[in-house]
C-alpha positions in Angstrom: 17.7 94.4 66.3 21.2 93.5 67.4 23.4 96.2 69.2 25.6 98.3 66.7 29.1 97.2 66.7 32.4 97.8 65.3 34.5 95.0 63.5 38.2 95.6 62.7 38.9 94.7 59.0 42.4 95.6 58.6 45.3 96.3 60.7 48.3 96.8 58.4 50.3 99.4 56.9 50.7 100.1 53.1 53.6 98.0 53.1 52.2 94.9 55.1 51.9 91.6 53.3 50.4 89.8 56.1 47.6 92.2 57.4 45.3 94.1 55.1 45.3 97.9 55.0 43.5 99.3 58.3 40.0 99.8 58.1 36.6 99.2 60.3 33.1 98.1 59.6 30.3 99.3 61.7 27.1 97.7 61.5 23.9 99.6 62.3 20.1 99.0 62.3 20.2 101.0 59.1 23.1 99.5 57.2 26.5 99.1 57.4 29.4 101.7 57.1 32.9 101.1 55.9 35.7 103.4 57.6 38.5 103.7 54.9 38.7 102.0 51.5 42.3 101.1 50.7 43.5 98.7 48.0 43.0 95.7 50.1 39.2 96.4 50.9 38.0 93.4 48.8 39.6 90.7 50.3 39.6 91.9 53.6 35.6 92.0 53.3 35.7 88.6 51.6 37.8 87.2 54.8 34.8 88.5 57.2 32.1 86.8 54.9 31.3 90.3 53.2 31.3 91.9 49.7 31.5 95.3 48.2 27.6 94.9 48.0 27.4 94.6 51.6 28.8 98.3 51.7 26.1 100.8 52.4 28.2 103.8 53.1 31.8 104.8 53.4 33.5 107.5 55.6 37.0 108.3 54.4 39.7 109.8 56.7 42.3 111.1 54.4 43.6 110.6 50.9 46.3 108.1 50.9 46.2 105.2 48.7 46.0 102.4 51.4 42.7 104.5 52.6 41.2 105.3 49.2 42.2 103.4 46.5 39.3 100.7 47.0 37.1 103.3 46.4 37.7 103.0 42.4 36.6 99.1 42.5 33.9 99.7 45.0 32.3 102.6 42.8 32.7 100.7 39.6 31.3 97.5 40.9 28.4 99.4 42.6 27.7 101.4 39.5 27.9 98.9 37.0 27.2 95.5 38.7 25.0 96.2 41.6 23.3 99.5 40.2 23.6 101.4 43.5 25.4 104.2 44.8 26.8 103.7 48.2 26.7 107.0 50.5 30.1 108.5 50.8 30.5 110.7 53.7 33.3 113.4 53.4 34.6 116.4 55.2 34.5 119.1 52.8 38.2 119.8 52.5 38.5 116.2 51.3 36.4 116.0 48.3 38.8 118.1 45.8 41.8 116.0 46.7 40.2 112.9 46.7 38.3 113.4 43.1 40.5 115.8 41.2 43.9 114.5 42.7 43.1 110.7 43.2 40.0 109.0 41.6 39.2 111.3 38.2 42.5 110.0 36.6 40.9 106.4 36.6 37.2 107.1 37.0 36.5 110.2 35.5 36.0 108.8 31.8 34.3 105.7 31.5 31.9 103.9 28.7 29.0 106.2 29.9 31.3 109.4 28.9 32.5 111.8 31.2 31.8 111.0 35.0 31.6 112.4 38.3 32.2 111.3 41.9 28.4 111.6 42.5 28.0 109.3 39.3 29.2 106.3 41.7 28.7 107.5 44.9 25.7 109.5 47.0 28.2 112.1 48.4 27.0 113.6 51.5 29.5 116.4 53.1 29.6 116.4 56.7 28.2 119.5 58.8 29.4 120.8 61.9 31.8 117.4 62.1 28.9 115.0 62.8 26.8 112.7 61.1 24.6 109.8 62.1 23.9 106.3 60.5 20.8 104.1 62.1 21.2 105.9 65.2 25.1 105.5 65.7 26.5 109.0 66.1 30.0 109.8 64.3 31.9 112.9 65.4 35.0 113.6 63.1 38.0 115.6 64.4 41.5 116.6 62.7 44.3 114.4 63.5 47.7 115.5 62.7 49.3 113.4 59.9 50.9 114.7 56.6 51.5 118.5 56.6 49.3 120.7 54.5 47.1 117.5 54.1 43.7 117.3 55.9 43.2 114.1 57.8 40.5 112.9 60.2 39.7 110.4 63.1 36.2 109.6 64.5 34.4 108.9 67.9 31.6 106.6 67.3 29.0 106.7 70.1 31.3 108.1 72.6 32.6 104.5 72.9 35.3 104.1 70.3 37.8 106.7 68.9 39.5 105.6 65.6 42.5 107.9 64.8 43.4 106.3 61.3 46.9 107.6 60.5 48.2 110.1 63.0 50.9 111.1 65.2 50.7 111.7 68.8 47.5 114.0 69.6 48.6 115.8 72.7 44.7 116.7 73.6 43.8 113.1 73.3 42.9 112.2 77.3 40.9 115.6 77.5 38.9 115.1 74.2 38.3 111.4 74.6 38.4 110.6 78.6 36.6 107.3 78.5 36.5 104.2 76.0 38.4 102.5 73.6 41.0 103.8 71.5 42.2 102.4 68.2 45.5 104.4 67.7 48.0 104.3 64.9 51.4 103.0 65.6 54.7 103.0 63.4 57.3 100.6 64.5 59.9 102.3 63.1 62.5 104.5 65.3 61.7 107.9 63.9 58.7 108.8 61.3 57.2 112.1 60.7 53.7 111.3 59.9 53.0 108.3 62.1 53.4 107.8 65.9 56.0 105.8 66.8 56.1 103.2 69.7 58.6 105.3 71.7 56.4 108.4 71.3 53.3 106.8 72.4 54.9 105.4 75.3 56.7 108.8 76.2 53.8 110.9 75.6 50.7 109.3 76.6 50.0 108.6 80.4 49.6 105.1 81.4 45.7 105.0 82.0 45.5 106.5 78.5 47.6 103.5 77.0 45.6 101.1 78.7 42.8 102.0 76.4 44.7 101.7 73.5 44.7 98.9 70.8 47.5 99.8 68.2 46.8 99.6 64.5 48.3 100.3 61.1 51.5 98.3 61.9 54.1 96.3 59.8 54.6 92.8 59.5 57.2 92.9 62.0 54.4 93.6 64.8 55.3 90.2 66.6 58.6 91.1 67.8 56.6 94.0 69.8 53.5 92.1 71.1 55.1 91.6 74.4 55.9 95.1 75.2 52.7 96.3 73.6 50.7 94.0 75.9 52.6 95.6 78.9 52.0 99.1 77.9 48.9 99.1 76.1 45.7 97.4 76.0 46.9 95.2 73.1 47.4 95.0 69.5 44.3 95.7 67.3 43.3 92.2 65.4 41.7 91.6 62.5 38.0 90.4 63.0 38.0 91.9 66.7 34.6 93.2 67.6 33.6 96.1 69.8 29.9 96.8 70.9 28.9 100.2 70.4 
């Protein structure tokens, strides 16, 4: 059996036309886990030779459209075309905003009548911020993003840390002293809910930055690649693979 690995599916922000919504794909010996499921998930999977039918389970970091709006398509196709329910791993405080505030308006009433999130997915609440898939250990941790809105990152097998959307995390080096970091980046000069390039350089020491791939960027990323290559491990690229 091949070793588990992570493939970067998307690296773009919500406005990007060149890059898919930021997401990742974890291949294990017990199926595949999708990290976030934004509105561009179907073409992002197709580009890697995958499909929605390939998705065995999903983890959602937070409830913003470029991270969850693909769940509608995944849920409908899984239920009515593939006749299966992918596993949906959720931190408890994401359940209500995901279903009641986001998906229920389009998925709550179907040809079968009134529906619940559980009709589309095998919903599994994460206990003690840890779950496992095929021998891979996933540890969730809260990230600073939108005030009052729960948001989580992931540590996978103590090998990869994936922030999803986040501002700078002050305790990151102590929390994750070794391994690869995929960190949110905003290329604007100021942003209240995403880490800007200048903030990342100012607030993370060089030894931490040199473990970082930057993701969730806009279409102007090429103007910043030389600087990022000097200050960080590099720019996260779609199709990039990391062994776990």
